[in-house]
Z-matrix of the N, CA and C atoms (Angstrom, degrees):
N
C 1 1.449
C 2 1.524 1 108.85
N 3 1.326 2 117.07 1 123.08
C 4 1.464 3 119.49 2 -178.65
C 5 1.516 4 110.28 3 -87.48
N 6 1.304 5 114.64 4 146.70
C 7 1.462 6 120.34 5 179.05
C 8 1.509 7 109.04 6 -100.18
N 9 1.312 8 114.69 7 140.46
C 10 1.458 9 119.94 8 174.71
C 11 1.508 10 106.38 9 -99.26
N 12 1.306 11 115.68 10 112.98
C 13 1.455 12 121.14 11 -178.12
C 14 1.504 13 111.56 12 -89.49
N 15 1.319 14 117.11 13 -166.54
C 16 1.454 15 121.72 14 -177.33
C 17 1.520 16 113.56 15 -63.65
N 18 1.330 17 117.40 16 -14.44
C 19 1.465 18 119.91 17 -176.95
C 20 1.513 19 112.97 18 -85.29
N 21 1.348 20 120.07 19 -10.44
C 22 1.443 21 121.14 20 170.85
C 23 1.515 22 116.81 21 94.93
N 24 1.304 23 121.13 22 20.59
C 25 1.443 24 121.55 23 172.88
C 26 1.511 25 114.45 24 116.01
N 27 1.334 26 113.32 25 174.41
C 28 1.463 27 120.82 26 -173.70
C 29 1.526 28 112.60 27 -63.44
N 30 1.312 29 117.78 28 -43.64
C 31 1.472 30 120.14 29 -178.81
C 32 1.527 31 110.65 30 -62.68
N 33 1.303 32 116.74 31 -41.94
C 34 1.467 33 120.77 32 179.63
C 35 1.522 34 109.96 33 -66.68
N 36 1.341 35 117.04 34 -40.14
C 37 1.479 36 119.89 35 177.91
C 38 1.522 37 110.72 36 -61.23
N 39 1.338 38 116.86 37 -41.91
C 40 1.465 39 119.46 38 179.04
C 41 1.533 40 110.88 39 -62.51
N 42 1.330 41 116.65 40 -41.52
C 43 1.463 42 120.00 41 179.01
C 44 1.527 43 110.80 42 -64.42
N 45 1.319 44 116.32 43 -44.55
C 46 1.472 45 120.00 44 177.98
C 47 1.519 46 110.55 45 -61.00
N 48 1.329 47 116.71 46 -42.86
C 49 1.470 48 120.38 47 179.94
C 50 1.524 49 110.77 48 -61.69
N 51 1.331 50 117.16 49 -39.99
C 52 1.473 51 120.43 50 179.22
C 53 1.524 52 110.76 51 -64.34
N 54 1.319 53 117.12 52 -39.73
C 55 1.469 54 120.19 53 179.73
C 56 1.524 55 110.19 54 -69.17
N 57 1.343 56 117.06 55 -44.98
C 58 1.468 57 119.62 56 176.92
C 59 1.528 58 110.75 57 -58.39
N 60 1.328 59 117.19 58 -44.93
C 61 1.467 60 121.09 59 -179.28
C 62 1.525 61 110.88 60 -62.65
N 63 1.330 62 116.15 61 -42.58
C 64 1.464 63 119.72 62 -179.59
C 65 1.525 64 111.04 63 -64.25
N 66 1.304 65 116.87 64 -35.94
C 67 1.469 66 120.71 65 -178.66
C 68 1.527 67 112.38 66 -83.07
N 69 1.325 68 116.82 67 -4.58
C 70 1.452 69 120.69 68 -176.26
C 71 1.520 70 114.44 69 -85.12
N 72 1.300 71 117.38 70 24.39
C 73 1.460 72 121.52 71 179.58
C 74 1.522 73 108.74 72 -132.23
N 75 1.310 74 116.26 73 134.45
C 76 1.469 75 121.75 74 -176.57
C 77 1.527 76 112.68 75 -58.59
N 78 1.321 77 117.13 76 -41.64
C 79 1.469 78 120.27 77 -179.40
C 80 1.522 79 110.71 78 -66.15
N 81 1.331 80 116.24 79 -42.43
C 82 1.471 81 119.00 80 179.56
C 83 1.526 82 111.25 81 -66.96
N 84 1.325 83 116.68 82 -37.61
C 85 1.466 84 118.85 83 175.66
C 86 1.527 85 110.79 84 -62.01
N 87 1.318 86 116.07 85 -38.43
C 88 1.459 87 120.78 86 177.52
C 89 1.529 88 110.80 87 -64.02
N 90 1.332 89 116.61 88 -40.64
C 91 1.473 90 120.14 89 178.07
C 92 1.528 91 110.89 90 -65.11
N 93 1.321 92 116.64 91 -42.70
C 94 1.467 93 120.21 92 177.83
C 95 1.522 94 109.81 93 -60.84
N 96 1.310 95 116.47 94 -42.45
C 97 1.462 96 120.83 95 178.33
C 98 1.531 97 110.97 96 -61.78
N 99 1.328 98 116.06 97 -42.21
C 100 1.472 99 119.96 98 179.70
C 101 1.523 100 111.66 99 -65.37
N 102 1.330 101 116.76 100 -32.23
C 103 1.464 102 120.37 101 -179.06
C 104 1.528 103 112.61 102 -87.27
N 105 1.323 104 117.18 103 -10.33
C 106 1.461 105 121.33 104 -175.91
C 107 1.525 106 113.21 105 -65.88
N 108 1.318 107 117.86 106 -18.41
C 109 1.469 108 120.80 107 178.82
C 110 1.525 109 111.36 108 -67.85
N 111 1.327 110 116.62 109 -16.63
C 112 1.452 111 120.09 110 175.69
C 113 1.513 112 115.73 111 100.71
N 114 1.307 113 117.83 112 -8.05
C 115 1.461 114 120.58 113 -179.66
C 116 1.523 115 110.27 114 -88.99
N 117 1.336 116 115.68 115 142.34
C 118 1.466 117 119.70 116 172.46
C 119 1.524 118 107.53 117 -72.12
N 120 1.334 119 115.14 118 138.43
C 121 1.467 120 119.05 119 -177.05
C 122 1.518 121 110.00 120 -134.62
N 123 1.326 122 115.14 121 147.95
C 124 1.460 123 121.85 122 178.55
C 125 1.525 124 109.88 123 -84.79
N 126 1.325 125 115.15 124 168.10
C 127 1.460 126 119.92 125 176.91
C 128 1.525 127 110.12 126 -61.18
N 129 1.329 128 117.25 127 -39.42
C 130 1.473 129 120.39 128 177.88
C 131 1.520 130 110.82 129 -60.01
N 132 1.323 131 116.56 130 -43.77
C 133 1.463 132 119.57 131 179.65
C 134 1.521 133 111.32 132 -66.86
N 135 1.319 134 116.57 133 -35.86
C 136 1.461 135 119.76 134 -179.03
C 137 1.519 136 112.30 135 -75.87
N 138 1.326 137 116.31 136 -27.31
C 139 1.460 138 119.88 137 177.92
C 140 1.524 139 110.04 138 -73.45
N 141 1.338 140 115.93 139 -43.85
C 142 1.458 141 121.70 140 175.68
C 143 1.509 142 113.95 141 42.98
N 144 1.320 143 115.70 142 -129.61
C 145 1.463 144 121.55 143 -177.85
C 146 1.526 145 112.10 144 -88.89
N 147 1.313 146 116.18 145 8.57
C 148 1.458 147 120.75 146 -178.57
C 149 1.520 148 111.22 147 -67.23
N 150 1.319 149 115.85 148 153.07
C 151 1.457 150 120.66 149 175.90
C 152 1.522 151 110.96 150 -87.53
N 153 1.333 152 116.68 151 -0.95
C 154 1.457 153 121.57 152 179.05
C 155 1.531 154 108.40 153 -80.15
N 156 1.311 155 117.02 154 137.05
C 157 1.464 156 121.03 155 -176.98
C 158 1.527 157 110.91 156 -73.02
N 159 1.316 158 114.33 157 160.81
C 160 1.471 159 119.96 158 176.49
C 161 1.525 160 110.67 159 -60.01
N 162 1.343 161 116.40 160 -39.05
C 163 1.464 162 119.91 161 178.53
C 164 1.519 163 111.26 162 -60.89
N 165 1.318 164 116.35 163 -43.43
C 166 1.460 165 120.32 164 179.95
C 167 1.526 166 110.43 165 -65.75
N 168 1.327 167 117.31 166 -42.58
C 169 1.463 168 120.84 167 177.90
C 170 1.526 169 110.02 168 -60.63
N 171 1.335 170 116.30 169 -41.59
C 172 1.462 171 120.60 170 178.72
C 173 1.524 172 110.88 171 -60.56
N 174 1.326 173 117.04 172 -43.29
C 175 1.465 174 120.32 173 178.81
C 176 1.528 175 111.13 174 -64.85
N 177 1.311 176 117.04 175 -42.50
C 178 1.463 177 120.31 176 178.37
C 179 1.531 178 110.98 177 -63.70
N 180 1.312 179 117.04 178 -40.70
C 181 1.466 180 120.30 179 177.90
C 182 1.522 181 111.00 180 -64.72
N 183 1.315 182 116.90 181 -34.74
C 184 1.461 183 121.25 182 177.36
C 185 1.529 184 110.92 183 -63.41
N 186 1.321 185 116.55 184 -41.81
C 187 1.468 186 120.82 185 177.27
C 188 1.529 187 109.73 186 -62.73
N 189 1.321 188 116.44 187 -45.31
C 190 1.468 189 120.62 188 179.60
C 191 1.530 190 111.13 189 -64.00
N 192 1.318 191 116.00 190 -38.27
C 193 1.463 192 119.77 191 179.41
C 194 1.527 193 110.69 192 -68.60
N 195 1.312 194 116.81 193 -41.27
C 196 1.456 195 120.81 194 178.39
C 197 1.534 196 111.13 195 -60.56
N 198 1.323 197 116.97 196 -35.92
C 199 1.465 198 121.90 197 178.78
C 200 1.526 199 112.06 198 -78.67
N 201 1.333 200 117.17 199 -7.25
C 202 1.462 201 120.62 200 178.63
C 203 1.510 202 114.62 201 86.18
N 204 1.320 203 117.39 202 7.18
C 205 1.462 204 121.42 203 -177.11
C 206 1.523 205 110.94 204 -81.58
N 207 1.320 206 116.22 205 -29.71
C 208 1.461 207 122.64 206 -176.50
C 209 1.524 208 108.72 207 -125.39
N 210 1.316 209 115.40 208 143.27
C 211 1.469 210 122.07 209 174.51
C 212 1.521 211 107.70 210 -118.36
N 213 1.332 212 115.49 211 144.16
C 214 1.463 213 118.76 212 178.31
C 215 1.522 214 110.09 213 -119.48
N 216 1.315 215 113.86 214 154.41
C 217 1.466 216 121.29 215 174.68
C 218 1.520 217 107.01 216 -145.82
N 219 1.301 218 115.47 217 162.35
C 220 1.470 219 119.76 218 179.27
C 221 1.516 220 109.54 219 -105.54
N 222 1.311 221 114.08 220 140.81
C 223 1.452 222 121.68 221 171.75
C 224 1.523 223 105.10 222 -134.05
N 225 1.325 224 115.45 223 101.13
C 226 1.463 225 119.20 224 -173.86
C 227 1.510 226 109.53 225 66.37
N 228 1.317 227 116.04 226 -125.04
C 229 1.462 228 120.73 227 -179.71
C 230 1.530 229 112.46 228 -91.35
N 231 1.322 230 117.51 229 -6.34
C 232 1.461 231 121.15 230 -176.15
C 233 1.521 232 111.75 231 -95.15
N 234 1.306 233 114.27 232 145.47
C 235 1.454 234 121.17 233 167.39
C 236 1.525 235 106.30 234 -95.63
N 237 1.310 236 115.65 235 130.09
C 238 1.459 237 120.62 236 176.83
C 239 1.519 238 108.43 237 -110.44
N 240 1.318 239 116.18 238 140.97
C 241 1.453 240 121.86 239 -176.24
C 242 1.516 241 109.79 240 -119.12
N 243 1.332 242 114.94 241 141.82
C 244 1.461 243 121.62 242 178.57
C 245 1.521 244 108.56 243 -137.84
N 246 1.301 245 115.69 244 150.15
C 247 1.454 246 122.27 245 179.45
C 248 1.522 247 109.77 246 -78.99
N 249 1.324 248 116.76 247 135.54
C 250 1.463 249 122.57 248 170.50
C 251 1.523 250 105.52 249 -108.01
N 252 1.316 251 118.73 250 104.49
C 253 1.462 252 120.57 251 -173.33
C 254 1.534 253 114.56 252 -74.84
N 255 1.325 254 118.32 253 -10.12
C 256 1.459 255 120.53 254 -175.21
C 257 1.532 256 114.36 255 -57.49
N 258 1.333 257 120.01 256 -45.92
C 259 1.473 258 118.23 257 178.77
C 260 1.527 259 113.07 258 -59.67
N 261 1.314 260 117.38 259 -33.31
C 262 1.465 261 119.43 260 179.45
C 263 1.527 262 111.07 261 -76.67
N 264 1.340 263 117.18 262 -31.86
C 265 1.469 264 119.67 263 173.29
C 266 1.519 265 110.07 264 -62.62
N 267 1.333 266 115.42 265 -42.52
C 268 1.463 267 119.81 266 178.25
C 269 1.522 268 111.00 267 -62.35
N 270 1.342 269 117.15 268 -40.47
C 271 1.466 270 120.10 269 177.43
C 272 1.522 271 111.40 270 -64.76
N 273 1.311 272 116.33 271 -39.36
C 274 1.471 273 119.41 272 178.63
C 275 1.525 274 109.80 273 -61.78
N 276 1.333 275 117.09 274 -42.17
C 277 1.469 276 120.63 275 177.87
C 278 1.521 277 110.59 276 -64.79
N 279 1.330 278 116.15 277 -43.37
C 280 1.464 279 121.11 278 178.31
C 281 1.523 280 110.63 279 -59.38
N 282 1.329 281 116.84 280 -49.07
C 283 1.462 282 120.78 281 -179.82
C 284 1.526 283 110.98 282 -63.21
N 285 1.316 284 116.82 283 -34.07
C 286 1.462 285 120.03 284 175.69
C 287 1.519 286 111.85 285 -63.37
N 288 1.351 287 116.12 286 -42.49
C 289 1.473 288 119.64 287 178.35
C 290 1.527 289 111.01 288 -66.28
N 291 1.331 290 116.88 289 -42.66
C 292 1.464 291 120.39 290 178.82
C 293 1.523 292 109.86 291 -63.14
N 294 1.319 293 115.93 292 -43.29
C 295 1.463 294 120.53 293 179.11
C 296 1.528 295 110.76 294 -61.07
N 297 1.313 296 116.57 295 -41.34
C 298 1.469 297 120.91 296 178.95
C 299 1.530 298 110.47 297 -62.50
N 300 1.334 299 116.79 298 -42.42
C 301 1.468 300 120.04 299 177.41
C 302 1.522 301 111.26 300 -61.22
N 303 1.346 302 116.91 301 -42.46
C 304 1.467 303 120.53 302 178.71
C 305 1.529 304 110.82 303 -66.22
N 306 1.316 305 116.96 304 -40.61
C 307 1.462 306 119.98 305 178.19
C 308 1.525 307 110.86 306 -60.29
N 309 1.338 308 116.04 307 -42.43
C 310 1.469 309 120.27 308 178.42
C 311 1.524 310 111.07 309 -64.56
N 312 1.346 311 116.25 310 -43.08
C 313 1.463 312 120.11 311 179.56
C 314 1.526 313 110.96 312 -63.75
N 315 1.317 314 116.95 313 -41.94
C 316 1.463 315 120.26 314 178.31
C 317 1.522 316 111.70 315 -66.76
N 318 1.319 317 117.16 316 -36.72
C 319 1.467 318 120.38 317 177.49
C 320 1.533 319 110.06 318 -64.67
N 321 1.337 320 117.18 319 -40.78
C 322 1.471 321 120.32 320 177.47
C 323 1.520 322 110.41 321 -64.38
N 324 1.340 323 116.66 322 -41.93
C 325 1.461 324 120.13 323 178.58
C 326 1.526 325 110.91 324 -62.95
N 327 1.319 326 116.10 325 -43.93
C 328 1.469 327 120.72 326 179.30
C 329 1.533 328 110.15 327 -60.89
N 330 1.329 329 117.12 328 -44.31
C 331 1.455 330 121.04 329 179.89
C 332 1.531 331 110.06 330 -63.04
N 333 1.323 332 117.10 331 -39.08
C 334 1.464 333 120.93 332 179.47
C 335 1.520 334 110.57 333 -66.58
N 336 1.316 335 117.13 334 -43.49
C 337 1.466 336 121.69 335 -178.25
C 338 1.528 337 110.64 336 -67.84
N 339 1.307 338 116.56 337 -38.51
C 340 1.467 339 120.36 338 -176.50
C 341 1.517 340 113.45 339 -82.46
N 342 1.322 341 118.19 340 -9.96
C 343 1.476 342 118.82 341 -178.94
C 344 1.505 343 113.01 342 -87.76
């Protein structure tokens, strides 16, 4: 029997896991940070002065896009990438619920120890 935790079920857990995994890389975090200003940016703009190759940036953007963190569109021959903040908002809410559960558990433990 599977338990539905504060995250809302198996499908939601898989989505959260994909977002956590995508954000678990320094280069991808850097790309998210670069896109956080809200402007759509090309691979050339995202590569900038970085020592990471365009191919590597493309692969990292693909991981972020698969997780739903980044959206791409075409403008002529260029692919432009933009941040979709919704998956991270959902993670923030999830972490808030998990944190609340831990706070409650710790409060119960403290009350038990102090009684």
